[in-house]
C-alpha positions as CSV (number, residue, x, y, z in Angstrom):
1,M,5.4,9.7,10.9
2,P,5.9,6.0,10.1
3,H,2.9,3.7,10.6
4,T,3.0,-0.1,11.3
5,E,0.0,-2.3,10.7
6,L,-0.3,-6.1,10.6
7,I,-2.7,-7.2,8.0
8,P,-4.8,-9.8,9.8
9,P,-4.2,-13.3,8.5
10,T,-6.8,-15.7,7.3
11,N,-5.2,-19.0,6.1
12,E,-2.3,-17.3,4.3
13,T,1.0,-15.9,5.4
14,P,0.5,-12.5,7.1
15,S,2.2,-9.4,5.7
16,L,3.7,-6.5,7.6
17,L,3.8,-3.1,6.0
18,V,5.8,-0.2,7.6
19,G,5.3,3.0,5.7
20,T,4.8,6.7,5.7
21,D,1.4,8.4,5.6
22,G,2.1,9.5,2.0
23,I,0.9,6.1,0.9
24,W,-2.7,6.4,2.1
25,E,-2.8,10.2,1.7
26,T,-2.1,9.9,-2.0
27,R,-4.9,11.8,-3.7
28,S,-6.8,11.1,-6.9
29,P,-7.3,13.9,-9.4
30,D,-10.6,14.6,-7.7
31,G,-8.8,15.0,-4.3
32,V,-10.0,11.8,-2.7
33,E,-7.3,10.0,-0.6
34,F,-6.2,6.5,-1.5
35,G,-6.8,5.4,2.1
36,K,-5.9,2.5,4.2
37,D,-8.8,0.3,3.0
38,R,-7.5,0.5,-0.6
39,L,-4.0,-0.3,0.5
40,R,-5.2,-3.3,2.4
41,E,-7.2,-4.4,-0.6
42,V,-4.1,-4.3,-2.9
43,I,-2.1,-6.3,-0.3
44,R,-4.9,-8.9,0.0
45,D,-5.4,-9.2,-3.7
46,H,-1.7,-10.1,-4.1
47,R,-1.2,-12.0,-0.8
48,D,0.0,-15.1,-2.5
49,A,2.7,-13.2,-4.5
50,P,6.3,-12.6,-3.3
51,S,7.0,-9.4,-1.3
52,Q,8.5,-7.6,-4.3
53,Q,5.4,-8.3,-6.5
54,I,3.2,-7.0,-3.7
55,A,5.4,-3.9,-3.4
56,D,5.2,-3.4,-7.2
57,A,1.4,-3.7,-7.1
58,I,1.2,-1.1,-4.3
59,T,3.3,1.3,-6.3
60,A,1.3,0.7,-9.5
61,A,-2.0,1.2,-7.7
62,L,-0.8,4.5,-6.2
63,L,0.5,5.8,-9.6
64,D,-2.8,4.7,-11.3
65,Y,-4.9,6.3,-8.5
66,R,-3.0,9.6,-8.6
67,G,-3.2,9.8,-12.4
68,D,-1.6,13.1,-13.6
69,G,-1.9,14.6,-10.2
70,H,1.1,15.9,-8.2
71,Q,2.7,13.8,-5.5
72,D,2.4,16.0,-2.4
73,D,4.2,13.7,0.1
74,D,6.9,11.1,0.2
75,I,5.9,7.5,-0.3
76,T,8.2,5.1,1.6
77,F,7.4,1.6,2.7
78,V,8.8,-1.8,3.5
79,L,6.7,-4.9,3.1
80,V,7.6,-8.2,4.8
81,K,5.8,-11.5,4.5
82,L,6.0,-13.3,7.9
83,V,6.8,-17.0,7.8
């Protein structure tokens, strides 16, 4: 089921991520879920970048976290920077 969450702004432009649970349920080779906190961290770490670069960073973080493990669920998301 899709999930929507607004990343709380500080002094920068807020971002809106709409995505499936396959994002935060991506598992490491040890079986630990990526989680929403790691997702928020990736978004915050790239908050000054354009949306496409943030999306690329999320994808890279998920691939790196999963390693050689199997992708068990779909990973679908849209990221929008609010202005």
